[in-house]
N, C-alpha and C positions, 0 to 999 in steps of 0.2 A: 326206512323203517317208519311206521307211522307209532304214536304213541300208544300203550298200555295203563289203563288205568285200573284201580281197584276201587271196587265200594261194596257196600253191605246192599245185599238183596233187598232189602226194606229200605232203604233211603229211595226219595223221590228221582224218577227219571229227569235226567237234563240235557239239552242239546247238543252241548260237547262230549257227552257218553261215548257217541258213534254208535258201534255196533255193540250192542249190552248180551252177554252169553252168562247162563247161569251154569258155575262148573261145579256144583254138589250132586252128589248122586241123589239125594231125597230132597224133594220139594219142599222150600221152606214153611213153615208150618204158618198158618193164617195168611198168608201172602195171596193176593189178589191175582191169578192170569193176566185177567184184563190191565188193571191197574200199573203192574211192574213193568210192562212195556219189554219184557225180555223176548231179544230178536230168536235166540237158539239156546236151549238147553241140553248142552253136551255131557251127559251124564258121564260117557266113556273118558272124559278127561279128567274125572273127579278120583281120588285115591281108594284101592281097593276096600270091600268092607272090613276086610281085616286089618288093615292098615288103620283105616278111621277108627274101628274099634280100639285097636292097642294105643293111638296115640290119645284118644278121648279129651282133645285141646288141652292136652298138659305142658304147658310153655317148655318145662326142664325135659322134654321128649320132643321138642321141636327140630334140634340138629340133627337126628338120628331119625325123625320121622322124614325131615327133608331129603335126607342121605336115600332113605329108601321109596319116597314117591317119586324122587328124580331117577330111579332105577325102572319103577313102573312106567313112568312117562316116556322114558327113552325106548321099550319094549314096544309102545305103540304110536311112536314117536309120527307116524303117516296118519294115524286115524287124527291127528290135530291138524290137518290141512285145512278145515275150513277156518279154525281161530286164524293161520297164518293169511288165507284167502282175505278175510276179512281186514285183520291187521294192515295188507297191503291196500285196502282202499280207503282207510282213513281210521280213524280212533278206536281204539277197544277196549271195551269195558267188564273187567271179569266182575262177577259176581259171586257172591259167598254168603252165607247166613250165618256165620259164627258171629259171636259177639268182640272176640279177639280179632281185631284189627290187624296185628303184627305175625301171629302165629295160626296162618291158616294154610290150606291146599293152594288159594288163590294166589298168595304170597309167593311159593314154589311154583306154579304154573307159569307165572308172568316172568320169574327169574331165568327158567328152563327157556321159555321162548326168545324170551332176548338173547340166552347165551347162542342159541340153535333156530337162527330164523328160517332154515331150511333141513328137511330131514337128512339124519344121519350127520350132521355136520358136527365135528370134532372140537372141543372145547379147546 
């Protein structure tokens, strides 16, 4: 399996990024589509609006957010096929807009993809 990188969507693209996928439900404010060099915007990989609102980027809620988000991801595991295909071809960079680089949906999604490289695989 290739490398999964995490990066803020506002950080400049680099050659080592490989495929760049935005995994937020909302487009990052003020981000130019042309300069961002995003290969795919996979809104369906983002947490539900209700979960995102509940979490509110509060670090003390991250453990519970992670648990709930992983349940959502398991339910749409097959919809993550584009990410798995890109990962099979080379490095994959998951892009997110949050300021907190340790407590965000991309962290959970990367962990989920590493633990379940194929749909339906048990941990």
